[in-house]
ROBA-423384 format. One record per residue: residue number from 1; residue in one letter; z, y, x of N, C-alpha, C in turn. Coordinates in nm, 4 decimals. Atoms other than C-alpha are relative to their C-alpha. Last residue first. Layout:
   seq   type       n_c3       n_c2       n_c1      ca_c3      ca_c2      ca_c1       c_c3       c_c2       c_c1
   NUM      A          Z          Y          X          Z          Y          X          Z          Y          X
...
***
This chain:
   seq   type       n_c3       n_c2       n_c1      ca_c3      ca_c2      ca_c1       c_c3       c_c2       c_c1
   160      Q    -0.1073     0.0120    -0.0983    11.8135     5.5870     7.7553     0.0222    -0.1386     0.0381
   159      Q     0.0421    -0.0472    -0.1308    11.4749     5.6254     7.5891     0.1070    -0.0187     0.1050
   158      H     0.0946     0.0944    -0.0587    11.5580     5.4089     7.2833    -0.0355     0.0403     0.1423
   157      A    -0.0748     0.1187    -0.0395    11.8697     5.6124     7.2000    -0.0900    -0.1030     0.0645
   156      A    -0.0780    -0.0330    -0.1191    11.6703     5.9354     7.2045     0.0788    -0.1207     0.0489
   155      A     0.0904     0.0073    -0.1161    11.4177     5.7890     6.9605     0.0751     0.0290     0.1276
   154      S     0.0914    -0.1128    -0.0144    11.6939     5.7319     6.7051    -0.0865    -0.0194     0.1258
   153      L    -0.0022    -0.0584    -0.1348    11.8453     5.3984     6.6293    -0.1020     0.1106     0.0079
   152      V     0.1314     0.0059    -0.0615    11.8877     5.3396     6.2568     0.0090     0.0675     0.1360
   151      P     0.0615    -0.1277    -0.0340    12.2430     5.2783     6.1519    -0.1338    -0.0218     0.0705
   150      Q    -0.0072    -0.0232    -0.1441    12.3170     4.9444     5.9910    -0.0683     0.1311     0.0324
   149      P     0.1170     0.0431    -0.0750    12.3643     4.9667     5.6178     0.0178     0.0299     0.1484
   148      D     0.0670    -0.1150    -0.0593    12.7129     4.9902     5.4729    -0.1197    -0.0480     0.0807
   147      R    -0.0341    -0.1204     0.0738    12.8732     4.7506     5.2295    -0.0725     0.1223     0.0556
   146      R    -0.0355    -0.1139    -0.0839    12.7118     4.4364     5.3543     0.0263     0.1209    -0.0879
   145      A     0.0126    -0.1250     0.0743    12.7127     4.1109     5.1578     0.0474     0.1142     0.0897
   144      E    -0.1190    -0.0836    -0.0084    12.6554     3.8151     5.3893    -0.0252     0.1298    -0.0758
   143      T     0.0196    -0.1281    -0.0681    12.3949     3.5686     5.2874     0.1273     0.0803    -0.0049
   142      G     0.0551     0.0201    -0.1332    12.4351     3.1984     5.2124    -0.0198     0.1293     0.0765
   141      S    -0.1079     0.0285    -0.0944    12.6727     3.2594     4.9200    -0.0521    -0.0198     0.1419
   140      D     0.0533     0.1014    -0.0895    12.4025     3.4333     4.7189     0.1038    -0.0269     0.1078
   139      L     0.0698     0.1015     0.0778    12.5573     3.6144     4.4247    -0.0534    -0.1128     0.0865
   138      P     0.1447    -0.0211     0.0050    12.8120     3.8031     4.6328    -0.0677    -0.1153    -0.0720
   137      R     0.0670     0.0579    -0.1156    13.1741     3.7513     4.5330    -0.1476     0.0301    -0.0077
   136      G     0.0890     0.1128     0.0198    13.3378     3.9856     4.2844    -0.0617    -0.0480     0.1293
   135      E     0.1304    -0.0372    -0.0533    13.6284     4.2062     4.3763    -0.0891    -0.1226    -0.0086
   134      T     0.0707     0.1019    -0.0761    13.9338     4.1596     4.1637    -0.1346     0.0525     0.0444
   133      F    -0.0824     0.0535    -0.1082    14.1742     4.4292     4.0541    -0.0785    -0.0939     0.0905
   132      I    -0.0013    -0.0976    -0.1100    13.9056     4.6112     3.8528     0.0781    -0.0549     0.1191
   131      T     0.1304     0.0037    -0.0659    13.8363     4.3059     3.6334    -0.0072     0.0995     0.1147
   130      L     0.0134     0.1288    -0.0682    14.2044     4.2655     3.5564    -0.1333    -0.0064     0.0728
   129      R    -0.0826    -0.0036    -0.1216    14.2347     4.6368     3.4832    -0.0071    -0.1317     0.0757
   128      T     0.0702    -0.0731    -0.1063    13.9393     4.6155     3.2445     0.0819     0.0072     0.1276
   127      W     0.1230     0.0701    -0.0355    14.0939     4.3407     3.0313    -0.0685     0.0704     0.1166
   126      A    -0.0413     0.1162    -0.0800    14.4391     4.5027     3.0326    -0.1220    -0.0770     0.0483
   125      A    -0.0471    -0.0501    -0.1290    14.2861     4.8325     2.9195     0.0447    -0.1146     0.0899
   124      G     0.1172    -0.0361    -0.0805    14.0914     4.6541     2.6477     0.0387     0.0529     0.1365
   123      G     0.0629     0.1262    -0.0411    14.4120     4.4956     2.5214    -0.1236     0.0234     0.0848
   122      I    -0.0861     0.0539    -0.1051    14.5752     4.8396     2.5221    -0.0520    -0.1353     0.0479
   121      F     0.0097    -0.0800    -0.1223    14.2863     4.9977     2.3326     0.0831    -0.0581     0.1142
   120      I     0.1347     0.0136    -0.0553    14.2567     4.7193     2.0754    -0.0109     0.0756     0.1321
   119      A     0.0123     0.1350    -0.0551    14.6327     4.7019     2.0210    -0.1364    -0.0202     0.0630
   118      G    -0.0739     0.0051    -0.1266    14.6493     5.0791     1.9800    -0.0090    -0.1359     0.0658
   117      L     0.0771    -0.0761    -0.0984    14.3765     5.0680     1.7173     0.0681    -0.0011     0.1370
   116      C     0.1195     0.0794    -0.0333    14.5588     4.7906     1.5321    -0.0876     0.0712     0.1025
   115      A    -0.0426     0.1138    -0.0812    14.8905     4.9776     1.5509    -0.1191    -0.0866     0.0397
   114      F    -0.0306    -0.0473    -0.1361    14.7323     5.3018     1.4303     0.0387    -0.1150     0.0911
   113      I     0.1266    -0.0430    -0.0610    14.5759     5.1243     1.1326     0.0235     0.0471     0.1424
   112      E     0.0766     0.1205    -0.0348    14.9013     4.9417     1.0546    -0.1316     0.0359     0.0679
   111      R    -0.0686     0.0609    -0.1144    15.0975     5.2669     1.0687    -0.0736    -0.1239     0.0465
   110      W     0.0399    -0.0743    -0.1206    14.8357     5.4284     0.8456     0.0698    -0.0536     0.1242
   109      A     0.1409     0.0289    -0.0273    14.8832     5.1558     0.5821    -0.0465     0.0727     0.1270
   108      L     0.0097     0.1303    -0.0655    15.2630     5.1792     0.6047    -0.1448    -0.0335     0.0354
   107      S     0.0785     0.0992     0.0737    15.2573     5.5512     0.5255    -0.0114    -0.1301     0.0791
   106      P    -0.0751     0.0619     0.1096    15.5423     5.7620     0.6670    -0.0749    -0.1129    -0.0702
   105      V     0.0980     0.0338     0.1039    15.3873     5.8309     1.0084     0.0737    -0.0699    -0.1141
   104      G     0.0639    -0.1145     0.0619    15.6086     6.0217     1.2551    -0.0960    -0.0297    -0.1127
   103      V    -0.0697    -0.1263    -0.0201    15.8713     5.7894     1.4002    -0.0649     0.1119    -0.0810
   102      Q    -0.1024    -0.0133     0.1033    15.7326     5.4688     1.2517     0.0755     0.1315     0.0122
   101      S     0.0559    -0.0716     0.1151    15.4243     5.5208     1.4682     0.1012     0.0129    -0.1141
   100      M     0.0108    -0.1426    -0.0304    15.6217     5.4319     1.7818    -0.0538     0.0782    -0.1201
    99      V    -0.1351    -0.0563    -0.0023    15.7235     5.0964     1.6326    -0.0043     0.1500     0.0274
    98      F    -0.0551     0.0067     0.1348    15.3665     5.0098     1.5379     0.1387     0.0616    -0.0053
    97      V     0.0598    -0.1088     0.0787    15.2331     5.1351     1.8711     0.0538    -0.0017    -0.1422
    96      V    -0.0468    -0.1293    -0.0510    15.4770     4.9162     2.0647    -0.0550     0.1142    -0.0850
    95      Q    -0.1406    -0.0198     0.0341    15.4194     4.6064     1.8506     0.0502     0.1375     0.0428
    94      Y    -0.0130    -0.0130     0.1451    15.0412     4.6308     1.8670     0.1443     0.0322    -0.0377
    93      G     0.0487    -0.1324     0.0375    15.0474     4.6938     2.2399     0.0103     0.0249    -0.1495
    92      A    -0.1037    -0.0957    -0.0378    15.2649     4.3869     2.2975    -0.0411     0.1421    -0.0382
    91      L    -0.1140     0.0202     0.0905    15.0201     4.1735     2.1015     0.1131     0.0981     0.0313
    90      T     0.0398    -0.0467     0.1321    14.7232     4.3199     2.2885     0.1148    -0.0134    -0.0993
    89      A    -0.0026    -0.1457    -0.0052    14.8948     4.2767     2.6245    -0.0379     0.0594    -0.1351
    88      P    -0.1400    -0.0452     0.0055    14.9681     3.9131     2.5384     0.0127     0.1520     0.0059
    87      V    -0.0608     0.0310     0.1304    14.5974     3.8679     2.4477     0.1489     0.0361    -0.0037
    86      A     0.0145    -0.1080     0.0969    14.4562     4.0521     2.7515     0.0707    -0.0282    -0.1324
    85      F    -0.0776    -0.1168    -0.0384    14.5833     3.8263     3.0311    -0.0033     0.1088    -0.1073
    84      L    -0.1387     0.0434    -0.0190    14.4701     3.4973     2.8797     0.0901     0.1165     0.0398
    83      A    -0.0626     0.0064     0.1316    14.1578     3.6773     2.7574     0.1452    -0.0466     0.0099
    82      A    -0.0290    -0.1371     0.0413    14.0688     3.7721     3.1162     0.0671     0.0023    -0.1375
    81      I    -0.1115    -0.0486    -0.0833    14.1011     3.4078     3.2191     0.0385     0.1415    -0.0406
    80      I    -0.1216     0.0722     0.0407    13.8863     3.2918     2.9262     0.1203     0.0501     0.0783
    79      A    -0.0415    -0.0528     0.1300    13.6239     3.5614     2.9919     0.1283    -0.0671    -0.0481
    78      R    -0.0552    -0.1345    -0.0226    13.6082     3.4677     3.3601     0.0494     0.0604    -0.1310
    77      I    -0.1329     0.0198    -0.0578    13.5646     3.1015     3.2610     0.0659     0.1345     0.0290
    76      I    -0.0873     0.0543     0.1040    13.2778     3.1938     3.0301     0.1418    -0.0183     0.0528
    75      G    -0.0411    -0.1077     0.0893    13.1117     3.4197     3.2851     0.0956    -0.0476    -0.1076
    74      S     0.0352     0.0229     0.1396    13.1024     3.1437     3.5428     0.0547     0.1129    -0.0873
    73      R     0.1246    -0.0711     0.0276    13.1192     3.2710     3.8985    -0.0392    -0.0109    -0.1463
    72      T     0.0949     0.0666     0.0887    13.4790     3.1799     3.9668    -0.1235     0.0871    -0.0226
    71      M     0.0711     0.1107    -0.0630    13.6635     3.3008     4.2747    -0.1057    -0.0641    -0.0904
    70      A     0.0877    -0.0441    -0.1082    13.7700     3.6464     4.1597    -0.0855    -0.1133     0.0546
    69      F     0.1022    -0.0897     0.0550    13.9076     3.5373     3.8222    -0.0986     0.0425     0.1084
    68      A     0.0934     0.0807     0.0788    14.0879     3.2408     3.9787    -0.1113     0.0862    -0.0583
    67      R     0.0784     0.0818    -0.0925    14.2408     3.4659     4.2438    -0.1024    -0.0844    -0.0755
    66      Q     0.0941    -0.0868    -0.0705    14.3520     3.7252     3.9895    -0.0896    -0.0804     0.0932
    65      G     0.0974    -0.0535     0.0944    14.5062     3.4632     3.7626    -0.1044     0.0876     0.0673
    64      I     0.0915     0.1087     0.0365    14.6723     3.2771     4.0488    -0.1073     0.0507    -0.0961
    63      A     0.0846     0.0322    -0.1154    14.8206     3.5986     4.1892    -0.1008    -0.1093    -0.0331
    62      L     0.0945    -0.1092    -0.0228    14.9489     3.7181     3.8506    -0.0958    -0.0326     0.1139
    61      T     0.0920    -0.0044     0.1134    15.1068     3.3829     3.7674    -0.1055     0.1084     0.0185
    60      I     0.0952     0.1101    -0.0192    15.2552     3.3549     4.1175    -0.1011    -0.0031    -0.1143
    59      G     0.0910    -0.0348    -0.1093    15.4145     3.6964     4.0813    -0.1050    -0.1070     0.0242
    58      G     0.0868    -0.1085     0.0450    15.5619     3.6112     3.7420    -0.1013     0.0400     0.1060
    57      A     0.0937     0.0550     0.0983    15.6941     3.2755     3.8628    -0.0957     0.1077    -0.0508
    56      A     0.0982     0.0840    -0.0696    15.8467     3.4310     4.1751    -0.1034    -0.0553    -0.0978
    55      I     0.0885    -0.0900    -0.0749    16.0147     3.7062     3.9762    -0.1078    -0.0793     0.0717
    54      G     0.0827    -0.0743     0.0945    16.1567     3.4525     3.7285    -0.0981     0.0927     0.0697
    53      A     0.0979     0.0932     0.0564    16.2798     3.2167     4.0020    -0.0932     0.0713    -0.0973
    52      L     0.0962     0.0325    -0.1055    16.4450     3.5025     4.1895    -0.1080    -0.0952    -0.0511
    51      P     0.0944    -0.1113    -0.0177    16.6043     3.6284     3.8692    -0.1039    -0.0271     0.1084
    50      A     0.0866    -0.0168     0.1172    16.7445     3.2780     3.7949    -0.0938     0.1203     0.0143
    49      G     0.1176     0.0870    -0.0036    16.8757     3.2085     4.1450    -0.0967     0.0219    -0.1149
    48      L     0.0913    -0.0362    -0.1087    17.1144     3.5018     4.1814    -0.1283    -0.0818    -0.0013
    47      I     0.0411    -0.1404     0.0129    17.2944     3.4855     3.8472    -0.0960     0.0403     0.1109
    46      G    -0.0950    -0.1040    -0.0355    17.3122     3.1083     3.8366    -0.0614     0.1389    -0.0071
    45      A     0.0408    -0.0580    -0.1293    17.0514     2.8345     3.8492     0.0931     0.1113     0.0439
    44      G    -0.1095    -0.0039    -0.0966    17.2365     2.6391     3.5776    -0.0369     0.0587     0.1349
    43      G    -0.0022     0.1241    -0.0761    16.9513     2.5264     3.3523     0.1068    -0.0022     0.1084
    42      H    -0.0611     0.1034     0.0849    17.0250     2.8028     3.1039     0.0060    -0.1351     0.0709
    41      L    -0.1372    -0.0423     0.0300    16.9618     3.0622     3.3728     0.0717    -0.1031    -0.0854
    40      A    -0.0804     0.0217    -0.1199    16.6575     2.8750     3.5033     0.1456     0.0380    -0.0249
    39      M    -0.0160     0.1440    -0.0199    16.5093     2.8492     3.1535     0.0864    -0.0291     0.1225
    38      L    -0.0921     0.0525     0.1010    16.5808     3.2171     3.0881     0.0197    -0.1502     0.0145
    37      F    -0.1351    -0.0526    -0.0233    16.4252     3.3286     3.4170     0.0995    -0.0592    -0.0994
    36      V    -0.0535     0.0774    -0.1126    16.1249     3.0985     3.3680     0.1420     0.0458     0.0322
    35      N    -0.0289     0.1363     0.0465    16.0704     3.2512     3.0236     0.0564    -0.0873     0.1113
    34      L    -0.1171    -0.0047     0.0875    16.1037     3.6055     3.1582     0.0368    -0.1388    -0.0508
    33      G    -0.1195    -0.0214    -0.0816    15.8661     3.5361     3.4467     0.1267     0.0019    -0.0837
    32      V    -0.0225     0.1236    -0.0757    15.6035     3.3893     3.2135     0.1283     0.0126     0.0826
    31      F    -0.0455     0.1019     0.0945    15.6369     3.6827     2.9741     0.0286    -0.1318     0.0702
    30      F    -0.1354    -0.0349     0.0437    15.6172     3.9329     3.2614     0.0546    -0.1042    -0.0956
    29      P    -0.0969     0.0358    -0.1047    15.3182     3.7546     3.4168     0.1440     0.0351    -0.0377
    28      L    -0.0082     0.1458    -0.0160    15.1397     3.7711     3.0775     0.0942    -0.0392     0.1139
    27      A    -0.0716     0.0583     0.1145    15.2246     4.1376     3.0110     0.0146    -0.1509     0.0148
    26      Y    -0.1143     0.0793    -0.0447    15.1299     4.2579     3.3622     0.0770    -0.0642    -0.1151
    25      V     0.0496     0.1221    -0.0624    14.7818     4.3749     3.2631     0.1147    -0.0915     0.0440
    24      A     0.0518     0.0952     0.0991    14.9315     4.6248     3.0189    -0.0432    -0.1316     0.0626
    23      L    -0.0673     0.1290    -0.0124    15.1457     4.7979     3.2836    -0.0542    -0.1066    -0.0951
    22      T    -0.0056     0.0430    -0.1390    14.9224     5.1001     3.3345     0.0559    -0.1415     0.0133
    21      F     0.1347     0.0336    -0.0451    14.8300     5.1401     2.9680    -0.0011    -0.0494     0.1439
    20      I     0.0486     0.1159     0.0748    15.1929     5.1191     2.8550    -0.1372    -0.0423     0.0505
    19      L    -0.0699     0.1185    -0.0488    15.3130     5.3538     3.1300    -0.0483    -0.1262    -0.0710
    18      W     0.0549     0.0299    -0.1322    15.0499     5.6139     3.0426     0.0627    -0.1274     0.0557
    17      C     0.1342     0.0574     0.0211    15.1557     5.5924     2.6782    -0.0654    -0.0351     0.1324
    16      F    -0.0176     0.1335     0.0549    15.5229     5.6436     2.7733    -0.1346    -0.0678    -0.0231
    15      L    -0.0468     0.0862    -0.1080    15.4389     5.9382     2.9959     0.0144    -0.1441    -0.0474
    14      G     0.1109     0.0182    -0.0938    15.2349     6.0981     2.7173     0.0369    -0.0919     0.1150
    13      I     0.0922     0.0935     0.0643    15.5155     6.0395     2.4661    -0.1189    -0.0268     0.0906
    12      G    -0.0616     0.1326     0.0046    15.7640     6.2003     2.7033    -0.0899    -0.1035    -0.0639
    11      A     0.0022     0.0556    -0.1356    15.5365     6.4965     2.7796     0.0593    -0.1410     0.0025
    10      F     0.1386     0.0310    -0.0324    15.4749     6.5610     2.4089    -0.0103    -0.0632     0.1392
     9      N     0.0379     0.1135     0.0842    15.8472     6.5439     2.3328    -0.1409    -0.0463     0.0325
     8      L    -0.0623     0.1177    -0.0612    15.9223     6.7711     2.6291    -0.0307    -0.1261    -0.0798
     7      L     0.0656     0.0240    -0.1286    15.6735     7.0253     2.4977     0.0561    -0.1234     0.0697
     6      P     0.1316     0.0636     0.0202    15.7977     6.9902     2.1398    -0.0732    -0.0290     0.1309
     5      G    -0.0110     0.1274     0.0705    16.1576     7.0539     2.2487    -0.1349    -0.0675    -0.0226
     4      F    -0.0018     0.1093    -0.0970    16.0881     7.3262     2.5055     0.0045    -0.1369    -0.0663
     3      A     0.1369     0.0281    -0.0438    15.9826     7.5779     2.2409    -0.0048    -0.1168     0.0978
     2      L     0.0637     0.0894     0.0951    16.3231     7.5605     2.0743    -0.1421    -0.0350     0.0412
     1      M    -0.0490     0.1345    -0.0184    16.4876     7.7025     2.3843    -0.0678    -0.0987    -0.0944
***
């Protein structure tokens, strides 16, 4: 029975880390949605209207960010948009890794080192996930980008 404890602990930490890296790109839409939810709740939207407003604001933030990243060709603007999504994920990653490291690391200096490394990795994961979500436009807008080449007609097809 004692052997299951470390295994379940390892599986739980692994699942939690996977969840952090998967949801890192949604930090900015979550913060926007949470702020809109709280403003709507304090503004009198009620229990049904405030969550709907928060979910809508978060979804619109994610959609606008992805669309703007996909539509722009400028590398500087793409970097700014990606940074807008990566910075909240980096801050959230720092806090999560710092709190998680308090469980097993007694030294404050090592906790800070682990938290900074975790923030870099989670921010980088948010950056790359945003770039993976969007499909870039072709460089020349006058030509159509083809994914598969046209099949070559064989000699038998020409004879028929």
